[in-house]
Backbone and ligand atoms as CSV (ligand in chain L), in Angstrom:
chain,resi,resn,atom,element,x,y,z
A,1,GLN,N,N,109.176,105.570,103.929
A,1,GLN,CA,C,110.514,106.005,104.273
A,1,GLN,C,C,110.896,106.878,103.264
A,2,MET,N,N,111.512,108.214,103.471
A,2,MET,CA,C,112.096,109.155,102.376
A,2,MET,C,C,113.665,109.216,102.766
A,3,VAL,N,N,114.266,109.309,101.483
A,3,VAL,CA,C,115.733,109.539,101.552
A,3,VAL,C,C,115.957,110.979,100.938
A,4,LYS,N,N,116.924,111.596,101.808
A,4,LYS,CA,C,117.362,112.933,101.477
A,4,LYS,C,C,118.443,112.699,100.438
A,5,VAL,N,N,118.448,113.545,99.328
A,5,VAL,CA,C,119.627,113.545,98.438
A,5,VAL,C,C,119.878,114.870,98.178
A,6,LEU,N,N,121.211,115.092,97.982
A,6,LEU,CA,C,121.556,116.524,97.588
A,6,LEU,C,C,122.081,116.511,96.107
A,7,TYR,N,N,121.747,117.443,95.477
A,7,TYR,CA,C,122.019,117.678,94.140
A,7,TYR,C,C,122.898,118.981,93.864
A,8,SER,N,N,123.992,118.840,93.361
A,8,SER,CA,C,124.775,120.247,93.271
A,8,SER,C,C,124.696,120.558,91.715
A,9,GLU,N,N,124.550,121.808,91.598
A,9,GLU,CA,C,124.545,122.232,90.084
A,9,GLU,C,C,125.151,123.698,90.218
A,10,LYS,N,N,126.213,123.888,89.472
A,10,LYS,CA,C,127.005,125.029,89.438
A,10,LYS,C,C,127.247,125.734,90.851
A,11,ASN,N,N,127.699,124.636,91.920
A,11,ASN,CA,C,127.951,125.206,93.126
A,11,ASN,C,C,126.725,125.546,94.053
A,12,ILE,N,N,125.742,125.384,93.547
A,12,ILE,CA,C,124.321,125.455,94.172
A,12,ILE,C,C,123.841,124.000,94.608
A,13,ILE,N,N,123.639,123.862,96.089
A,13,ILE,CA,C,122.942,122.673,96.338
A,13,ILE,C,C,121.604,122.703,96.652
A,14,LYS,N,N,120.826,121.739,95.872
A,14,LYS,CA,C,119.477,121.493,96.125
A,14,LYS,C,C,119.316,120.233,96.994
A,15,THR,N,N,118.273,120.249,97.779
A,15,THR,CA,C,118.039,119.054,98.600
A,15,THR,C,C,116.576,118.648,98.157
A,16,PHE,N,N,116.448,117.375,97.833
A,16,PHE,CA,C,115.332,116.652,97.505
A,16,PHE,C,C,115.169,115.429,98.542
A,17,LYS,N,N,113.774,114.987,98.641
A,17,LYS,CA,C,113.505,113.784,99.384
A,17,LYS,C,C,112.809,112.972,98.324
A,18,ILE,N,N,112.897,111.573,98.445
A,18,ILE,CA,C,112.261,110.837,97.514
A,18,ILE,C,C,112.175,109.360,98.500
A,19,GLU,N,N,111.116,108.740,98.011
A,19,GLU,CA,C,110.703,107.468,98.737
A,19,GLU,C,C,112.216,106.520,98.511
A,20,SER,N,N,112.280,105.788,99.430
A,20,SER,CA,C,113.462,104.953,99.357
A,20,SER,C,C,113.200,103.758,98.228
A,21,ASN,N,N,114.237,103.207,97.761
A,21,ASN,CA,C,114.347,102.298,96.757
A,21,ASN,C,C,114.057,102.753,95.469
A,22,LYS,N,N,113.946,104.043,95.211
A,22,LYS,CA,C,114.066,104.640,93.959
A,22,LYS,C,C,115.387,104.992,93.501
A,23,THR,N,N,115.669,105.085,91.985
A,23,THR,CA,C,116.908,105.447,91.658
A,23,THR,C,C,117.219,106.849,91.396
A,24,ILE,N,N,118.401,107.134,91.108
A,24,ILE,CA,C,118.695,108.731,90.948
A,24,ILE,C,C,117.940,109.021,89.511
A,25,LEU,N,N,117.731,108.069,88.596
A,25,LEU,CA,C,117.303,108.339,87.460
A,25,LEU,C,C,115.738,108.882,87.712
A,26,ASP,N,N,115.053,107.939,88.515
A,26,ASP,CA,C,113.628,108.356,88.961
A,26,ASP,C,C,113.634,109.656,89.572
A,27,LEU,N,N,114.505,110.046,90.570
A,27,LEU,CA,C,114.474,111.305,91.028
A,27,LEU,C,C,114.722,112.335,90.108
A,28,SER,N,N,115.567,112.167,88.935
A,28,SER,CA,C,115.694,113.184,88.011
A,28,SER,C,C,114.442,113.521,87.271
A,29,ARG,N,N,113.555,112.418,87.047
A,29,ARG,CA,C,112.324,112.698,86.370
A,29,ARG,C,C,111.286,113.222,87.309
A,30,ILE,N,N,111.407,112.978,88.580
A,30,ILE,CA,C,110.356,113.557,89.308
A,30,ILE,C,C,110.644,115.064,89.568
A,31,GLU,N,N,111.938,115.359,89.669
A,31,GLU,CA,C,112.405,116.716,90.039
A,31,GLU,C,C,112.900,117.565,88.949
A,32,ASN,N,N,112.652,117.069,87.723
A,32,ASN,CA,C,113.194,117.717,86.503
A,32,ASN,C,C,114.641,118.129,86.470
A,33,ILE,N,N,115.349,117.066,86.905
A,33,ILE,CA,C,117.020,117.240,86.600
A,33,ILE,C,C,117.272,116.713,85.358
A,34,ALA,N,N,118.168,117.450,84.525
A,34,ALA,CA,C,118.387,117.175,83.199
A,34,ALA,C,C,119.328,115.803,82.894
A,35,ILE,N,N,118.710,114.800,83.321
A,35,ILE,CA,C,119.234,113.298,82.964
A,35,ILE,C,C,118.532,112.831,81.977
A,36,GLU,N,N,119.238,112.319,80.827
A,36,GLU,CA,C,118.205,111.887,79.758
A,36,GLU,C,C,117.563,110.438,80.029
A,37,GLY,N,N,118.602,109.664,80.306
A,37,GLY,CA,C,118.100,108.047,80.608
A,37,GLY,C,C,117.279,107.524,79.645
A,38,SER,N,N,117.890,107.540,78.325
A,38,SER,CA,C,117.048,107.222,77.167
A,38,SER,C,C,116.691,105.580,77.077
A,39,CYS,N,N,117.553,104.719,77.851
A,39,CYS,CA,C,116.987,103.250,77.742
A,39,CYS,C,C,116.416,102.990,79.011
A,40,ASP,N,N,115.826,103.835,79.687
A,40,ASP,CA,C,115.086,103.858,81.048
A,40,ASP,C,C,115.611,102.686,81.972
A,41,GLY,N,N,116.769,102.599,82.146
A,41,GLY,CA,C,117.513,101.861,83.203
A,41,GLY,C,C,117.946,100.448,82.878
A,42,SER,N,N,118.103,100.361,81.540
A,42,SER,CA,C,118.574,98.818,81.178
A,42,SER,C,C,120.032,98.944,80.800
A,43,MET,N,N,120.725,99.874,81.243
A,43,MET,CA,C,122.259,99.916,81.182
A,43,MET,C,C,122.638,99.737,79.677
A,44,ALA,N,N,121.924,100.458,78.642
A,44,ALA,CA,C,122.201,100.301,77.207
A,44,ALA,C,C,122.480,101.736,76.595
A,45,CYS,N,N,122.417,102.771,77.446
A,45,CYS,CA,C,122.690,104.076,76.858
A,45,CYS,C,C,123.883,104.882,77.509
A,46,SER,N,N,123.847,104.871,78.790
A,46,SER,CA,C,124.720,105.788,79.605
A,46,SER,C,C,124.403,107.323,79.446
A,47,THR,N,N,123.427,107.444,79.062
A,47,THR,CA,C,122.879,108.928,79.041
A,47,THR,C,C,122.381,109.341,80.595
A,48,CYS,N,N,122.651,108.446,81.538
A,48,CYS,CA,C,122.164,108.774,82.864
A,48,CYS,C,C,123.471,109.013,83.680
A,49,HIS,N,N,124.485,109.227,83.013
A,49,HIS,CA,C,125.713,109.539,83.550
A,49,HIS,C,C,125.715,110.618,84.859
A,50,ILE,N,N,126.263,110.214,85.894
A,50,ILE,CA,C,126.259,111.292,86.967
A,50,ILE,C,C,127.470,111.115,87.671
A,51,ILE,N,N,127.843,112.165,88.407
A,51,ILE,CA,C,129.069,112.171,89.229
A,51,ILE,C,C,128.821,112.317,90.706
A,52,ILE,N,N,129.287,111.174,91.422
A,52,ILE,CA,C,129.017,110.916,92.929
A,52,ILE,C,C,129.979,111.843,93.730
A,53,HIS,N,N,129.451,112.679,94.475
A,53,HIS,CA,C,130.439,113.348,95.684
A,53,HIS,C,C,131.390,112.288,96.164
A,54,LYS,N,N,132.766,112.843,96.226
A,54,LYS,CA,C,133.713,111.946,96.609
A,54,LYS,C,C,133.523,111.224,98.002
A,55,ASP,N,N,132.836,111.776,98.842
A,55,ASP,CA,C,132.609,111.302,100.302
A,55,ASP,C,C,131.682,110.118,100.034
A,56,TRP,N,N,131.018,110.025,99.000
A,56,TRP,CA,C,129.923,108.811,98.962
A,56,TRP,C,C,130.118,107.784,98.135
A,57,LEU,N,N,131.282,108.055,97.336
A,57,LEU,CA,C,131.652,106.964,96.507
A,57,LEU,C,C,131.719,105.536,97.134
A,58,ALA,N,N,132.470,105.596,98.203
A,58,ALA,CA,C,132.783,104.109,98.796
A,58,ALA,C,C,131.466,103.611,99.438
A,59,LYS,N,N,130.520,104.489,99.634
A,59,LYS,CA,C,129.557,103.867,100.479
A,59,LYS,C,C,128.496,103.309,99.545
A,60,LEU,N,N,128.673,103.363,98.305
A,60,LEU,CA,C,127.754,102.862,97.324
A,60,LEU,C,C,128.215,101.449,96.987
A,61,PRO,N,N,127.099,100.495,96.617
A,61,PRO,CA,C,127.368,99.163,96.240
A,61,PRO,C,C,128.234,99.587,94.860
A,62,LYS,N,N,129.392,98.534,94.789
A,62,LYS,CA,C,130.133,98.723,93.416
A,62,LYS,C,C,129.405,98.403,92.192
A,63,PRO,N,N,129.632,99.007,91.075
A,63,PRO,CA,C,129.035,98.949,89.823
A,63,PRO,C,C,129.242,97.455,89.343
A,64,CYS,N,N,128.205,96.931,88.806
A,64,CYS,CA,C,128.322,95.566,88.248
A,64,CYS,C,C,129.189,95.619,86.860
A,65,ILE,N,N,129.590,94.460,86.401
A,65,ILE,CA,C,130.340,94.445,85.097
A,65,ILE,C,C,129.658,95.309,83.912
A,66,ASP,N,N,128.298,95.122,83.725
A,66,ASP,CA,C,127.817,95.923,82.766
A,66,ASP,C,C,127.631,97.271,83.013
A,67,GLU,N,N,127.634,97.921,84.066
A,67,GLU,CA,C,127.621,99.064,84.257
A,67,GLU,C,C,129.272,99.804,84.148
A,68,ARG,N,N,130.120,98.772,84.670
A,68,ARG,CA,C,131.488,99.388,84.387
A,68,ARG,C,C,131.825,99.545,83.066
A,69,GLU,N,N,131.192,98.548,82.149
A,69,GLU,CA,C,131.427,98.557,80.883
A,69,GLU,C,C,130.873,99.764,79.997
A,70,MET,N,N,129.797,100.184,80.515
A,70,MET,CA,C,129.260,101.316,79.837
A,70,MET,C,C,130.018,102.564,80.506
A,71,LEU,N,N,130.360,102.729,81.638
A,71,LEU,CA,C,131.207,103.694,82.144
A,71,LEU,C,C,132.342,103.837,81.361
A,72,SER,N,N,133.212,102.841,81.053
A,72,SER,CA,C,134.405,103.052,80.431
A,72,SER,C,C,134.393,103.577,78.902
A,73,LEU,N,N,133.213,103.503,78.264
A,73,LEU,CA,C,132.941,104.025,77.042
A,73,LEU,C,C,132.683,105.567,77.008
A,74,LEU,N,N,132.497,105.969,78.305
A,74,LEU,CA,C,132.002,107.542,78.306
A,74,LEU,C,C,133.429,108.346,77.964
A,75,PRO,N,N,133.269,109.337,76.964
A,75,PRO,CA,C,134.508,110.300,76.878
A,75,PRO,C,C,134.743,111.094,78.151
A,76,ASP,N,N,133.703,111.548,78.768
A,76,ASP,CA,C,133.821,112.100,80.127
A,76,ASP,C,C,133.931,111.435,81.447
A,77,TYR,N,N,134.334,110.226,81.290
A,77,TYR,CA,C,134.372,109.503,82.449
A,77,TYR,C,C,135.373,109.940,83.694
A,78,THR,N,N,135.003,109.833,84.798
A,78,THR,CA,C,135.679,110.180,85.880
A,78,THR,C,C,135.702,109.032,86.938
A,79,GLU,N,N,136.695,109.114,87.903
A,79,GLU,CA,C,136.625,108.081,88.833
A,79,GLU,C,C,135.239,107.968,89.735
A,80,ASN,N,N,134.628,109.306,89.622
A,80,ASN,CA,C,133.392,109.349,90.489
A,80,ASN,C,C,132.237,109.188,89.644
A,81,SER,N,N,132.342,108.700,88.469
A,81,SER,CA,C,131.171,108.417,87.477
A,81,SER,C,C,130.295,107.312,87.915
A,82,ARG,N,N,129.075,107.304,87.619
A,82,ARG,CA,C,128.268,106.214,87.863
A,82,ARG,C,C,126.980,106.310,86.879
A,83,LEU,N,N,126.231,105.283,86.767
A,83,LEU,CA,C,125.088,105.494,85.961
A,83,LEU,C,C,123.930,105.737,86.911
A,84,GLY,N,N,123.466,106.810,86.718
A,84,GLY,CA,C,122.192,107.233,87.709
A,84,GLY,C,C,120.951,106.262,87.784
A,85,CYS,N,N,120.905,105.423,86.848
A,85,CYS,CA,C,119.726,104.409,86.815
A,85,CYS,C,C,119.991,103.034,87.630
A,86,GLN,N,N,121.542,103.125,87.993
A,86,GLN,CA,C,121.902,102.096,88.947
A,86,GLN,C,C,121.949,102.255,90.368
A,87,ILE,N,N,121.797,103.770,90.633
A,87,ILE,CA,C,122.066,103.991,91.988
A,87,ILE,C,C,120.651,104.005,92.693
A,88,VAL,N,N,120.360,103.045,93.738
A,88,VAL,CA,C,119.101,102.813,94.393
A,88,VAL,C,C,119.289,103.740,95.769
A,89,LEU,N,N,118.478,104.470,95.773
A,89,LEU,CA,C,118.440,105.135,97.110
A,89,LEU,C,C,117.729,104.462,98.251
A,90,THR,N,N,118.575,104.034,99.282
A,90,THR,CA,C,118.100,103.276,100.377
A,90,THR,C,C,118.348,104.394,101.480
A,91,ASP,N,N,118.080,103.830,102.755
A,91,ASP,CA,C,118.128,104.749,103.876
A,91,ASP,C,C,119.747,104.914,104.279
A,92,LYS,N,N,120.556,103.865,103.836
A,92,LYS,CA,C,122.014,104.006,104.044
A,92,LYS,C,C,122.514,105.126,103.333
A,93,LEU,N,N,121.867,105.607,102.282
A,93,LEU,CA,C,122.453,106.733,101.371
A,93,LEU,C,C,121.803,107.811,101.723
A,94,GLU,N,N,121.242,108.283,102.951
A,94,GLU,CA,C,120.484,109.489,103.276
A,94,GLU,C,C,121.757,110.473,103.327
A,95,GLY,N,N,121.476,111.609,102.470
A,95,GLY,CA,C,122.437,112.741,102.300
A,95,GLY,C,C,123.346,112.557,101.090
A,96,LEU,N,N,123.289,111.455,100.430
A,96,LEU,CA,C,123.974,111.151,99.131
A,96,LEU,C,C,123.946,112.640,98.231
A,97,GLN,N,N,125.153,112.836,97.917
A,97,GLN,CA,C,125.480,114.146,96.966
A,97,GLN,C,C,125.953,113.791,95.534
A,98,PHE,N,N,125.232,114.360,94.509
A,98,PHE,CA,C,125.736,114.085,93.183
A,98,PHE,C,C,125.562,115.293,92.398
A,99,SER,N,N,126.245,115.240,91.116
A,99,SER,CA,C,126.085,116.364,90.249
A,99,SER,C,C,126.191,115.683,88.935
A,100,LEU,N,N,126.073,116.713,87.921
A,100,LEU,CA,C,125.961,116.055,86.319
A,100,LEU,C,C,127.518,116.602,85.907
A,101,PRO,N,N,127.778,115.523,84.941
A,101,PRO,CA,C,129.321,115.747,84.414
A,101,PRO,C,C,129.548,117.354,83.897
A,102,LYS,N,N,128.390,117.861,83.415
A,102,LYS,CA,C,128.738,119.239,82.716
A,102,LYS,C,C,128.900,120.388,83.975
A,103,ASP,N,N,128.613,119.868,85.122
A,103,ASP,CA,C,128.707,120.994,86.180
A,103,ASP,C,C,129.787,120.721,87.060
A,104,ILE,N,N,130.765,119.892,86.804
A,104,ILE,CA,C,131.938,119.658,87.474
A,104,ILE,C,C,133.133,120.278,86.989
L,1,LIG,FE1,FE,120.288,103.978,80.099
L,1,LIG,FE2,FE,120.950,104.460,82.725
L,1,LIG,S1,S,119.244,105.048,81.592
L,1,LIG,S2,S,122.068,103.264,81.312
């Protein structure tokens, strides 16, 4: 099963497909999106900071306390901020759209 994900960069939307149950960090590595992810998904770095499109925010599972804590430390935190390594792409998220903080 593949999940469609939309990535917007400087107002250009790119569409990707990825196997379900991979994360946005996984997607960035496959598709060369510039997300650092230096702790490889263990919620210890927040260099996988992404911005979820407002229409999708409420459809995501809520961030756990550790993710919330990491997010709260970000200087460029927004209401739509999440850690890309914690967003698991399931078929419920078909069409999810995100961008990087520098592009909003
Ligand atoms: Fe480090 Fe997501 S990769 S917190």
